[in-house]
C-alpha positions in Angstrom: 13.6 12.7 35.0 14.2 15.9 36.8 15.9 18.8 35.0 19.2 18.1 37.1 19.4 14.6 36.6 18.9 14.9 32.8 21.8 17.4 32.9 24.1 14.9 34.8 22.8 12.2 32.2 23.9 14.3 29.2 27.2 15.1 30.9 28.1 11.6 31.7 27.5 10.6 28.0 29.8 13.5 27.0 32.3 12.1 29.2 31.9 8.7 27.9 32.3 10.0 24.3 35.6 11.7 25.7 36.9 8.4 27.0 36.1 6.4 23.8 38.0 9.3 21.9 41.1 9.3 23.9 41.3 5.2 24.0 40.9 5.3 19.9 44.3 4.2 18.3 44.9 6.1 15.1 46.7 4.0 12.4 50.2 4.2 11.6 50.5 7.7 9.4 52.5 5.9 6.8 49.4 3.7 6.2 47.3 6.7 6.1 49.4 8.0 3.2 48.8 4.8 1.2 45.2 5.0 1.5 45.2 6.2 -2.0 41.7 8.0 -2.0 40.7 10.7 -4.3 38.0 13.1 -3.2 35.8 14.7 -5.6 32.8 16.6 -6.3 30.3 14.8 -8.3 27.8 16.6 -10.8 25.8 16.5 -13.8 26.5 18.5 -17.1 23.7 17.7 -19.7 23.8 13.9 -19.9 27.3 13.5 -18.5 28.0 12.4 -15.0 31.3 14.0 -14.2 33.5 14.6 -11.1 36.3 16.9 -10.5 38.9 17.1 -7.7 37.3 18.7 -4.5 40.8 20.5 -4.3 39.9 22.5 -7.8 36.5 23.8 -6.3 36.3 26.5 -3.4 32.5 26.9 -3.2 29.2 25.4 -4.6 26.4 28.0 -5.0 23.2 28.6 -6.3 23.3 30.7 -9.3 24.2 34.4 -8.0 22.5 37.6 -9.3 25.1 38.7 -12.0 25.5 41.6 -14.3 25.8 41.0 -18.1 29.1 41.8 -19.6 28.8 43.7 -22.8 30.8 42.2 -25.8 31.5 38.7 -24.1 30.6 35.7 -25.5 26.9 34.6 -24.7 28.1 31.7 -22.5 29.7 34.0 -20.1 26.6 35.0 -18.4 28.2 38.0 -16.4 29.8 39.3 -13.2 28.4 38.3 -9.9 29.6 39.9 -6.4 30.4 36.6 -4.1 31.6 38.0 -0.8 33.2 40.8 -2.1 35.2 39.1 -4.9 34.0 39.6 -8.7 33.4 36.2 -10.1 32.7 35.5 -13.9 29.8 33.3 -14.1 30.0 31.0 -17.2 27.5 28.3 -18.4 29.8 25.6 -18.9 27.5 23.4 -20.9 26.9 26.3 -23.3 30.6 27.0 -23.7 31.2 23.4 -24.8 28.2 22.7 -27.0 26.5 25.8 -27.7 23.3 24.8 -25.9 22.3 27.0 -22.9 21.9 25.0 -19.6 18.3 24.8 -18.4 18.2 26.7 -15.1 16.3 24.8 -12.4 16.2 24.5 -8.6 19.1 21.9 -8.9 21.4 24.1 -11.1 24.5 25.0 -9.1 27.7 27.1 -9.6 31.0 25.6 -9.0 33.7 28.3 -8.0 37.0 27.5 -9.0 40.3 29.6 -9.5 41.2 30.4 -12.8 44.8 32.1 -13.2 44.3 33.6 -9.7 40.8 34.6 -9.8 37.5 32.9 -9.1 35.4 31.7 -12.1 32.0 30.3 -11.4 31.1 27.3 -13.6 27.4 26.8 -14.1 26.3 23.0 -14.1 23.0 21.1 -14.1 23.1 19.5 -10.7 25.7 18.7 -8.0 25.3 15.4 -6.2 27.9 16.2 -3.4 31.2 14.9 -2.6 32.4 11.3 -3.2 35.7 9.4 -2.2 37.1 7.0 -5.1 39.9 4.6 -4.6 42.8 6.0 -7.0 43.4 2.3 -8.3 39.8 2.5 -9.5 40.7 5.3 -12.1 40.7 3.7 -15.6 41.4 5.7 -18.8 38.5 6.1 -20.8 37.8 7.0 -24.6 33.9 7.3 -23.9 34.1 11.2 -24.3 36.5 11.2 -27.2 33.3 11.9 -29.5 31.7 14.3 -27.2 32.2 18.1 -26.4 34.3 16.9 -23.3 37.0 15.6 -25.6 40.5 16.6 -24.1 39.1 17.3 -20.8 37.8 13.9 -19.6 40.4 11.3 -19.9 39.7 9.1 -16.7 36.8 7.7 -15.3 35.8 6.0 -11.8 33.3 3.1 -12.1 31.3 2.3 -9.1 28.6 -0.7 -9.2 25.8 2.0 -10.2 27.4 4.9 -11.9 30.5 5.8 -14.1 31.9 9.3 -13.4 34.1 11.1 -15.9 36.9 13.0 -14.2 37.0 16.5 -15.7 40.3 18.0 -15.8 39.7 21.5 -14.5 43.3 22.7 -15.4 42.8 21.6 -19.1 39.4 23.3 -19.2 40.4 26.4 -17.5 43.7 26.6 -19.6 41.7 25.9 -22.9 42.1 28.5 -25.6 38.5 28.5 -26.6 37.4 28.8 -22.8 39.8 31.9 -22.3 38.7 33.7 -25.3 35.6 34.8 -23.8 35.3 38.1 -25.9 33.0 38.2 -29.0 
């Protein structure tokens, strides 16, 4: 195939895609509103598989370089400069259990807004984004006797996994979490 005919073939394929796109009929918007999908970031914290609303997370990063903060609780690892914003980096597992998270190549930092400022929550692993149907959310008592009591009251079950829904507002407004000073 010559370069000119290859170019024409690619262009023809793009035109075909455009026609298919233009011919596509969208569902009635009222039906889309009833889709009842909940989008979450799914991750691991210790032995717990959790999800939080994707709306609660602005970024997912590897652990940033941070500067320790004198006088802070040990689970507050320090401050990091993330694109010009000062972000407090917290080891979430350590804050809840007193056990420091192991730092591995899978460790990630979830950036979430806390009282108008970004906070970085260190978690063991992020699996990605997942959509759940809101009808599949069930109240759970599984976490009542764990360090996540009060922060996880719902759970989504799939055929392979159960994901506790971390209530980010409850966590970030918890008095223990807010009292990061020694």
